[in-house]
C-alpha positions in Angstrom: -35.7 34.2 48.5 -33.5 35.6 45.7 -30.7 36.3 48.2 -31.1 32.9 49.8 -30.7 31.2 46.5 -27.7 33.3 45.5 -26.0 32.5 48.9 -26.7 28.8 48.3 -25.1 29.0 44.8 -21.9 30.9 46.0 -21.5 28.5 49.0 -22.0 25.5 46.7 -19.3 26.9 44.4 -16.9 27.3 47.3 -17.6 23.7 48.5 -17.1 22.3 45.0 -13.9 24.1 44.4 -12.5 23.1 47.8 -13.5 19.4 47.2 -11.9 19.5 43.7 -8.5 20.7 45.1 -8.5 18.8 48.4 -9.5 15.6 46.7 -6.5 15.7 44.4 -4.2 16.8 47.2 -5.6 14.1 49.6 -5.0 11.5 46.9 -1.5 12.7 46.1 -0.4 12.8 49.8 -2.5 9.7 50.7 -4.0 11.7 53.5 -7.1 10.2 55.0 -7.9 13.5 56.8 -7.7 15.7 53.7 -9.7 13.1 51.7 -12.4 13.0 54.3 -12.6 16.8 54.3 -13.1 16.6 50.5 -16.0 14.2 51.0 -17.6 16.4 53.6 -17.3 19.3 51.2 -19.2 17.2 48.7 -22.0 16.9 51.2 -21.8 20.6 51.7 -22.1 21.1 48.0 -25.2 18.9 48.0 -26.8 20.8 50.8 -26.2 24.3 49.4 -27.5 23.4 45.9 -30.5 21.9 47.6 -31.0 25.2 49.4 -30.9 27.0 46.1 -33.4 24.6 44.4 -35.8 24.9 47.4 -35.6 28.7 47.2 -36.4 28.8 43.5 -39.2 26.2 43.7 -40.7 28.1 46.6 -40.8 31.3 44.6 -42.5 29.4 41.7 -45.1 27.8 43.9 -45.9 31.1 45.7 -46.1 33.1 42.4 -43.2 35.4 43.3 -43.1 37.4 40.1 -40.4 39.6 41.5 -38.1 36.9 40.3 -37.3 37.1 36.5 -37.2 33.4 36.0 -40.6 32.8 37.7 -42.2 35.6 35.7 -40.9 34.1 32.5 -41.8 30.5 33.1 -44.9 30.4 35.4 -48.2 32.1 36.0 -51.0 32.1 38.6 -53.4 29.7 36.8 -50.8 27.0 36.1 -51.5 23.6 37.7 -49.3 22.9 40.7 -47.5 19.9 39.1 -46.6 22.1 36.1 -45.3 24.7 38.5 -43.0 22.1 39.9 -41.9 21.3 36.3 -41.3 25.0 35.6 -38.1 24.5 37.6 -36.4 22.8 34.6 -38.4 24.4 31.8 -36.0 27.3 31.2 -32.3 27.6 30.7 -31.4 28.9 34.1 -33.6 26.6 36.1 -32.7 23.5 34.2 -29.0 24.2 34.7 -29.6 24.6 38.4 -31.6 21.3 38.3 -28.7 19.6 36.4 -26.3 20.8 39.1 -28.6 19.6 41.9 -28.8 16.1 40.3 -25.0 16.1 40.1 -24.8 16.9 43.8 -27.2 14.0 44.6 -25.2 11.5 42.6 -22.0 12.8 44.2 -23.4 12.5 47.7 -24.6 9.0 47.0 -21.2 8.0 45.7 -19.4 9.3 48.8 -21.9 7.6 51.1 -21.8 4.3 49.2 -18.0 4.2 49.1 -17.3 5.4 52.7 -15.6 2.0 53.5 -14.5 0.8 50.1 -12.6 2.0 47.0 -10.6 4.2 49.3 -7.6 4.5 47.0 -9.9 5.7 44.2 -12.2 8.0 46.2 -10.0 11.1 46.5 -9.8 11.4 42.7 -13.4 10.3 42.2 -14.5 13.2 44.4 -12.1 15.5 42.6 -13.5 14.7 39.2 -17.1 14.9 40.4 -16.5 18.2 42.0 -14.6 19.5 39.0 -17.8 19.0 37.1 -19.7 20.6 40.0 -17.4 23.6 39.9 -18.0 24.1 36.2 -21.8 24.0 36.6 -21.8 26.1 39.7 -19.8 28.8 37.9 -22.2 28.6 35.0 -25.3 28.9 37.1 -24.0 31.7 39.3 -22.2 33.9 36.7 -23.8 33.1 33.3 -27.3 31.7 33.8 -28.4 32.8 37.3 -32.1 32.0 38.1 -32.1 34.4 41.0 -32.2 37.6 39.0 -34.8 40.2 40.0 -37.3 41.4 37.4 -36.4 44.9 36.3 -37.8 47.6 33.9 -35.9 50.4 32.2 -36.6 53.9 33.4 -35.2 57.3 32.5 -32.7 57.0 35.3 -31.7 53.4 34.6 -33.4 50.2 35.8 -35.6 49.5 38.8 -37.0 46.4 40.4 -40.5 45.4 39.3 -43.0 42.8 40.3 -45.2 41.6 37.4 -48.9 41.1 38.2 -48.7 37.6 36.5 -46.1 35.5 34.6 -45.8 34.5 31.0 -46.7 30.9 31.8 -45.1 27.5 31.0 -44.4 26.8 27.3 -47.7 25.2 26.1 -45.8 22.4 24.5 -44.5 21.4 27.9 -47.9 21.2 29.5 -48.3 17.5 29.1 -48.1 14.9 31.8 -45.0 13.0 30.5 -43.1 16.3 30.4 -43.3 16.4 34.2 -41.0 13.4 34.3 -39.3 13.3 30.8 -36.7 16.0 31.4 -35.7 14.7 34.9 -35.3 11.2 33.4 -33.0 12.6 30.7 -31.0 14.7 33.1 -30.6 11.7 35.5 -29.2 9.9 32.5 -26.9 12.7 31.3 -25.7 13.6 34.8 -25.2 10.1 36.0 -22.6 9.3 33.3 -20.2 11.5 35.3 -19.9 8.8 37.9 -18.4 6.0 35.7 -16.2 8.7 34.2 -14.9 9.7 37.6 -14.1 6.1 38.6 -12.4 5.5 35.2 -10.2 8.7 35.7 -9.5 7.7 39.3 -8.4 4.2 38.2 -6.1 5.7 35.5 -4.6 8.2 37.9 -3.9 5.6 40.6 -3.1 2.8 38.2 -5.7 0.6 40.0 -6.9 -0.9 36.7 -7.9 -4.3 37.9 -11.5 -5.7 38.1 -12.6 -3.6 41.0 -13.1 -0.3 39.2 -14.8 -2.0 36.3 -17.4 -3.7 38.5 -18.2 -0.4 40.2 -18.3 1.5 36.9 -20.6 -1.1 35.3 -23.2 -0.7 38.0 -23.0 3.0 38.0 -23.4 3.0 34.2 -26.5 0.9 34.3 -28.4 3.4 36.4 -28.0 6.5 34.2 -28.3 4.2 31.1 -31.7 3.1 32.4 -32.8 6.7 33.1 -31.6 7.9 29.8 -33.5 5.2 27.9 -36.6 5.9 29.8 -36.3 9.6 29.1 -35.9 9.0 25.4 -39.0 6.9 25.3 -41.0 9.5 27.3 -39.7 12.1 24.9 -41.0 10.0 22.0 -44.3 9.7 23.7 -44.5 13.5 24.2 -43.6 14.2 20.6 -46.2 11.7 19.5 -49.0 13.0 21.7 -48.3 16.7 21.6 -46.6 17.9 18.4 -49.3 16.5 16.2 -47.2 15.3 13.3 -48.1 11.6 13.6 -44.7 10.3 14.7 -42.6 9.7 17.8 -39.0 10.0 16.4 -37.9 12.5 13.7 -34.1 12.4 14.0 -34.2 15.9 15.5 -30.8 17.2 16.5 -31.7 17.2 20.2 -33.3 13.7 19.9 -30.0 12.5 18.4 -28.0 14.2 21.2 -29.9 12.1 23.8 -29.5 8.9 21.7 -25.7 9.2 21.3 -24.6 8.6 25.0 -27.2 5.9 25.3 -25.7 4.0 22.3 -22.1 4.5 23.7 -23.2 3.3 27.1 -24.9 0.3 25.5 -21.5 -0.6 23.9 -19.7 -0.3 27.2 -22.2 -2.4 29.1 -21.7 -5.2 26.5 -17.9 -5.0 26.1 -17.3 -4.8 29.9 -18.4 -8.4 30.1 -15.4 -9.4 27.9 -13.0 -7.7 30.3 -14.6 -9.4 33.3 -14.6 -12.8 31.7 -11.4 -12.8 29.6 -9.4 -9.7 30.7 -9.7 -8.2 27.2 -10.6 -4.9 25.7 -9.4 -2.8 28.6 -8.4 0.2 26.5 -11.6 -0.1 24.6 -13.7 0.0 27.8 -11.9 3.1 29.2 -12.4 4.8 25.8 -16.1 4.0 25.9 -16.6 5.4 29.3 -14.8 8.6 28.2 -16.9 8.8 25.0 -20.2 8.2 26.9 -19.5 11.1 29.3 -18.3 13.4 26.5 -21.4 12.7 24.6 -23.6 13.4 27.6 -22.0 16.9 28.1 -22.2 17.3 24.3 -25.9 16.6 24.4 -26.3 19.2 27.1 -24.3 21.7 25.0 -26.3 21.0 21.9 -29.6 21.6 23.7 -28.5 24.9 25.1 -26.0 26.5 22.7 -28.6 27.4 20.1 -26.3 26.1 17.3 -29.0 23.8 16.0 -32.7 24.4 15.3 -35.0 22.2 17.3 -38.3 22.2 19.0 -36.6 20.6 22.0 -33.7 23.1 22.3 -33.5 26.2 24.4 -33.3 29.6 22.8 -30.1 31.1 21.5 -27.7 32.1 24.3 -24.2 32.9 25.2 -23.7 29.6 27.1 -22.3 27.6 24.2 -18.6 28.7 24.3 -18.4 27.8 28.0 -19.6 24.2 27.2 -17.2 24.1 24.2 -14.2 24.9 26.5 -15.4 22.3 29.1 -15.7 19.6 26.4 -12.2 20.4 25.3 -10.9 20.1 28.8 -12.6 16.8 29.3 -11.2 15.4 26.0 -7.6 16.6 26.7 -7.5 15.5 30.3 -9.0 12.0 29.7 -7.3 11.1 26.5 -3.9 12.2 27.9 -4.4 10.0 31.0 -5.5 7.1 28.8 -2.4 7.4 26.6 -0.1 7.6 29.6 -1.6 4.4 31.1 -1.6 2.2 27.9 1.0 -0.1 29.3 -1.2 -0.8 32.3 -4.2 -1.7 30.1 -2.8 -4.6 28.1 -5.2 -7.5 27.3 -4.6 -10.7 29.2 -5.9 -12.8 26.4 -6.4 -12.7 22.6 -9.4 -13.3 20.5 -9.3 -17.1 19.8 -12.0 -17.3 17.1 -14.2 -15.1 15.0 -17.1 -17.4 15.9 -17.3 -16.8 19.6 -19.2 -14.8 22.2 -16.2 -12.3 22.4 -16.4 -11.7 18.6 -20.2 -11.2 18.9 -19.7 -8.5 21.5 -16.9 -7.0 19.4 -19.1 -6.8 16.3 -21.9 -5.4 18.4 -19.6 -2.6 19.6 -18.3 -1.8 16.1 -21.9 -1.4 14.8 -22.9 0.7 17.8 -19.9 3.0 17.4 -20.5 3.2 13.6 -24.1 4.2 14.4 -22.8 6.8 17.0 -20.5 8.3 14.3 -23.2 8.4 11.6 -25.7 10.1 13.9 -23.1 12.5 15.3 -21.9 13.4 11.8 -25.4 13.8 10.4 -26.4 16.0 13.4 -23.4 18.3 13.1 -23.0 18.4 9.4 -25.4 21.4 8.9 -23.4 23.3 11.5 -20.1 22.4 9.9 -21.3 23.3 6.4 -22.6 26.6 7.6 -19.2 27.4 9.3 -17.1 26.3 6.4 -19.0 27.3 3.3 -21.7 29.6 4.8 -24.3 27.3 3.4 -26.7 25.3 5.5 -27.1 21.7 4.2 -30.1 20.0 5.7 -29.5 16.4 6.8 -33.0 14.9 7.3 -34.8 11.7 8.1 -33.9 9.9 4.8 -30.2 10.0 5.5 -30.6 8.8 9.1 -33.0 6.0 8.1 -30.7 4.9 5.2 -27.8 4.5 7.7 -29.5 3.5 10.9 -32.0 0.8 9.7 -29.4 -1.6 8.3 -27.2 -1.1 11.4 -30.2 -1.6 13.6 -31.1 -4.9 11.9 -27.5 -6.2 12.4 -27.8 -5.2 16.1 -31.1 -7.0 16.3 -29.6 -10.2 14.8 -26.7 -10.1 17.3 -29.2 -9.6 20.2 -30.4 -13.2 19.5 -27.3 -14.8 18.1 -24.7 -13.5 20.5 -25.9 -15.3 23.6 -26.0 -18.6 21.7 -22.2 -18.4 20.9 -19.7 -20.0 23.3 -16.8 -18.2 24.9 -13.4 -18.6 23.1 -14.7 -20.7 20.2 -18.0 -22.1 19.1 -18.0 -25.5 17.4 -20.0 -26.3 14.3 -22.1 -28.8 16.2 -22.9 -26.2 18.8 -24.0 -23.7 16.1 -26.2 -26.3 14.5 -27.7 -27.4 17.8 -28.4 -23.8 19.1 -29.6 -22.2 15.8 -31.8 -24.9 14.2 -34.9 -24.3 16.3 -34.9 -20.4 15.9 -34.4 -20.8 12.2 -37.1 -23.5 11.9 -39.6 -21.2 13.5 -38.5 -17.9 11.9 -38.4 -19.2 8.3 -42.0 -20.3 8.1 -43.0 -17.1 10.0 -41.1 -15.1 7.3 -43.0 -16.9 4.6 -46.4 -16.3 6.3 -45.5 -12.6 6.6 -44.7 -12.4 2.9 -47.9 -14.2 1.9 -49.9 -11.9 4.2 -48.7 -8.9 2.2 -45.5 -7.7 4.1 -43.5 -6.7 1.0 -41.5 -3.8 2.4 -38.0 -5.3 2.6 -36.9 -3.6 5.8 -40.2 -4.2 7.6 -40.2 -7.9 6.5 -36.6 -8.4 7.7 -37.3 -6.7 11.0 -40.3 -8.9 11.8 -38.5 -12.0 10.6 -35.5 -11.2 12.9 -37.9 -10.4 15.7 -39.3 -13.9 15.5 -35.8 -15.4 15.3 -34.4 -13.4 18.3 -37.5 -14.1 20.4 -37.1 -17.8 19.9 -33.4 -17.6 20.8 -34.1 -15.8 24.0 -37.1 -17.9 25.1 -35.0 -20.9 24.3 -32.3 -19.7 26.8 -34.9 -19.4 29.5 -36.4 -22.8 28.7 -33.0 -24.7 28.6 -32.0 -23.2 31.9 -35.3 -23.9 33.6 -35.5 -27.5 32.2 -32.0 -28.2 33.6 -33.1 -27.0 37.1 -36.2 -29.0 36.9 -34.1 -32.1 36.5 -31.3 -31.3 38.9 -33.3 -29.6 41.7 -36.6 -31.4 41.3 -38.5 -28.1 40.9 -41.6 -27.4 38.8 -41.2 -25.1 35.8 -42.3 -21.8 37.5 -40.1 -22.3 40.6 -37.2 -23.4 38.4 -37.6 -20.3 36.2 -37.7 -18.0 39.2 -34.7 -19.6 40.8 -32.8 -19.6 37.6 -33.4 -15.9 37.1 -32.6 -14.9 40.6 -29.4 -17.0 40.6 -28.0 -14.9 37.7 -30.1 -11.7 37.6 -27.5 -9.9 35.4 -27.7 -12.5 32.6 -31.4 -13.1 32.6 -32.2 -9.5 33.3 -30.2 -8.8 30.1 -32.3 -11.3 28.2 -35.5 -9.5 29.4 -33.9 -6.3 28.1 -33.4 -8.1 24.7 -37.0 -9.1 24.7 -37.9 -5.4 25.2 -35.7 -4.5 22.2 -37.5 -7.1 20.1 -40.9 -5.5 21.0 -39.4 -2.0 20.2 -38.4 -3.3 16.8 -41.9 -4.7 16.2 -43.2 -1.2 16.8 -40.6 0.3 14.5 -41.6 -2.0 11.7 -45.1 -0.5 11.8 -43.7 2.8 10.4 -43.5 1.2 7.0 -47.3 0.9 6.8 -48.6 4.2 8.2 -51.1 6.2 6.2 -52.7 9.6 6.6 -55.2 11.9 5.1 -56.2 15.5 5.5 -59.4 17.5 4.9 -61.5 20.6 5.6 -64.6 19.6 7.6 -67.8 21.2 8.9 -70.4 19.7 11.2 -71.9 16.6 9.5 -68.9 16.0 7.1 -67.2 12.6 6.8 -63.6 11.8 6.3 -62.4 8.2 5.4 -59.0 6.6 5.9 -58.5 2.9 5.3 -61.4 1.1 7.0 -62.2 4.0 9.4 -64.9 6.7 8.8 -64.8 9.8 10.9 -67.9 12.0 11.2 -67.6 15.5 12.6 -70.6 15.8 15.0 -69.9 19.3 16.4 -67.3 22.0 17.0 -67.3 23.2 20.6 -65.5 26.3 22.0 -64.7 26.7 25.6 -62.6 28.6 28.2 -60.5 27.5 31.2 -58.4 29.8 33.5 -55.3 28.6 31.6 -56.4 28.4 28.0 -59.2 28.8 25.4 -60.0 25.8 23.2 -61.9 24.6 20.2 -62.9 21.0 20.4 -63.9 18.7 17.5 -66.2 15.8 18.5 -65.9 12.9 16.1 -67.9 9.7 15.8 -65.8 6.9 14.3 -67.0 3.7 12.6 -64.7 0.8 11.5 -65.9 -1.4 8.7 -69.3 0.2 8.9 -69.8 -0.5 12.6 -69.6 1.9 15.6 -66.1 2.0 16.9 -65.3 5.0 19.2 -65.6 8.7 19.7 -62.6 11.1 19.6 -62.2 14.7 20.7 -59.0 16.5 19.5 -58.6 20.2 20.5 -56.9 23.4 19.4 -55.8 25.4 22.4 -54.7 29.0 22.9 -52.8 29.6 26.1 -53.6 33.0 27.6 -50.4 33.7 29.5 -47.9 32.9 26.8 -50.3 33.9 23.9 -49.3 30.7 22.1 -51.5 28.0 20.3 -51.0 24.3 20.5 -52.9 21.1 19.5 -54.3 18.4 21.8 -54.1 15.2 19.8 -56.8 12.5 20.1 -55.4 9.0 19.9 -57.2 5.7 20.0 -54.5 3.0 20.6 -54.7 -0.7 20.0 -52.1 -3.4 19.8 -52.5 -3.5 16.0 -52.7 0.2 15.2 -53.4 3.7 16.5 -56.0 6.0 15.1 -54.5 9.5 15.5 -56.6 12.6 14.9 -55.3 16.2 14.9 -57.4 19.4 14.8 -54.9 21.7 13.2 -57.1 24.8 13.4 -59.9 26.6 11.5 -59.5 27.6 7.9 -59.6 31.4 7.8 -61.4 31.5 4.5 -64.2 28.9 5.1 -64.1 28.6 8.9 -64.0 24.9 8.4 -62.0 22.6 10.7 -58.6 21.6 9.3 -58.4 17.9 10.3 -55.5 15.5 9.8 -55.8 11.8 10.5 -53.1 9.1 10.7 -53.3 5.3 11.0 -50.1 4.2 12.7 -49.6 0.5 12.9 -47.9 -1.2 15.9 -47.0 1.9 17.9 -48.3 0.4 21.1 -45.4 -2.1 20.9 -42.9 0.7 21.2 -44.3 1.7 24.6 -44.6 -1.9 25.7 -41.1 -2.6 24.6 -39.8 0.4 26.5 -41.5 -0.8 29.7 -40.1 -4.4 29.3 -36.6 -2.9 28.7 -37.0 -0.9 31.9 -38.1 -3.9 33.9 -35.2 -6.0 32.5 -32.7 -3.3 33.5 -34.1 -3.2 37.0 -33.9 -7.0 37.3 -30.3 -6.9 36.0 -29.3 -4.4 38.8 -30.7 -6.7 41.5 -27.8 -8.5 43.2 -28.0 -12.2 42.3 -27.8 -15.0 44.8 -24.3 -15.9 43.5 -23.1 -12.3 44.0 -24.5 -12.1 47.5 -22.9 -15.4 48.4 -19.5 -14.2 47.1 -19.9 -10.9 48.9 -20.6 -12.8 52.2 -17.4 -14.9 51.6 -15.3 -11.8 50.9 -16.6 -10.2 54.0 -15.9 -13.3 56.1 -12.3 -13.4 54.7 -11.8 -9.7 55.5 -13.0 -10.3 59.1 -10.6 -13.2 59.5 -7.7 -11.1 58.1 -8.6 -8.2 60.5 -8.8 -10.7 63.4 -5.4 -12.1 62.6 -3.9 -8.6 62.3 -5.4 -7.7 65.7 -4.0 -10.9 67.2 
């Protein structure tokens, strides 16, 4: 299967390079025939990369340890679903997987636009396949997963088949890691599609509303995947790494957050262009920035320039990504500058108290946060290069910058939709904001009386109440209006209201998800932990919990050996639960890891880690955390996902308009035929 995979890669490279050139030529000559050949080459690229993926996955599933990648990242006793995940667990396989997802996106774009956006498609294909050419070159010549395992001999090297592999990294043997990397990759890779449409619009000077509608939809899909991947990564860090948290401002965590923030800014500001014909340059710049940051995140993960538990090992792949990033920046910024005259705003900002200004402030804050996170992430690398001194930028810096910005964004999440387009009158402000404030102010007083004295935590919860009332009020006002005009009951009115404008009300559901996320974030201000050496019969207290170590059990599985601590837990003196954290030692990789025990509730998580056995006393090293409100982070992420899916559903208004446009096109075609 190694030759089959290699043939697939070289054929994919040929198809991508042909589509890159023929797409540009077809667009320049306005040749339908050449353009269609570029699109067919895109399908060929997809089929050949798929062949390579199937070849590698087949070798993993059949334990073909003649292949160097399989021997390094799998073993015979690995569960099947982890063997599937081994495809993207190493540098070479994950780059092949990245390229495969790009081929899928590209094929879907070609299929979806086979009868529309015909002026844009030659250049869309060219940009997509330009990216495909880069990654195909990288996978075939620099990080090829189809290398044979070889050993050195006195006469050189010779092929070798290992009796077993080294196994999957123990940290990756967790259920969410089977889907976390694909979600992130779907987010990273998908950002190439809006970038391709933006570049095609700039090249063809087709900078009306059509490209922006297409780009918005194609941004929402990877934005959703990227957000889901970030939350799944947080869940993995929380459940596997054993440090009691889910976000540590790690460089690779930051790299995934950056394109998500930039994409969020675009999805908000694009509404101003659609509604008022404003911020056209801004929107193109945001699309460019989002794609640049997506490739930058891939570069940061793989270059080895930062130290991270999420990053791949040091490799020679970094310079290639650096050159590709430079090409992206030069090509896109040059095009943008050349087309500035075609991107003039049709209107001006009428008032600082308007929905447009709310979106503008939202974008400024998001981009300020992007810059702060980007700078804090790269500063240690810059200081090392300039002064040969590594300056650590840790959690305190990021929290100091990000928390105030996050609170401002949370405020705008509720206040923005209550502002009118163009200008908001004082009477409108008073009418729309009096109820949210009337509910939030007493809630803030109650929170303070109940002991919430941490300033940021109090402000977060206060704003969460304010924003929640604002959003619920929007649903209530709309449904009440339909109840009167359409004579519907509340449930039917609410459903019809939502389906009539899924984009707007799906966005409100996303905002509710953000509120729930912030409730979970506020709990970090009140977390507590303790640590101790324990033997059977010992007790360890934290807050109102008492943990008793009943027994230490050792065991063996085909994949790993383990030591398990069995705890009985009481709360306020009454029986509460039992917990069973483990320390595991994986045989194939010869690496230890912890299996954390978590008892989650809506109010707080009890989180127990067996760190190991003390070599001097042979007692268990136990660390316990009480983490308030963490469950709301996962609930908020789920609600955000559901809201995004709702926003992507075509609304009844959009379907009616599409039917009208189709009918008009049929009339025009009939007239031309006549």
